N, C-alpha and C positions, 0 to 999 in steps of 0.2 A: 504494500500499499504506500502510495506517495503521500508525503506530508506537505501541507500547504505552507507558504512563506510565513503567514501569520502564526500558525502553530509552531513552526520552527523557531521563530523569534521568541515566542513565549517560553518555549522549552530551554532555549539557550540562555535566557536571562535566569531562569530557575536553576540551571546547572551552574552557571558562573557565580551565583550568589548563594549556592548551597541551600536552596529552597525546595519545599515539596510542592509540586504542582497539583492543585485540586481540580478535578475535571470529571465530567460524566462520560467523556468520549476517551476512555482508556485505550481503545484500539487504535486511535490516531497517534498516540504518543509511545505505545509499548515499544516500538523499535528503538526508541532513544534511551531506554534504560541501560543499554550497554555502554553508553557514554556518561553515565552517572546520574541521569534523571530519576528523581524519586517521585512516584505517583501515588496519590491517595484517592 
């Protein structure tokens, strides 16, 4: 699944600031967990 630019920006900010991303669309962000994204 491709990730949109907006979702990628949100995820990169969360990763860079060591934050947990809260979302209902886990499937959109799941691929980025290997880069350190924490999803709730």
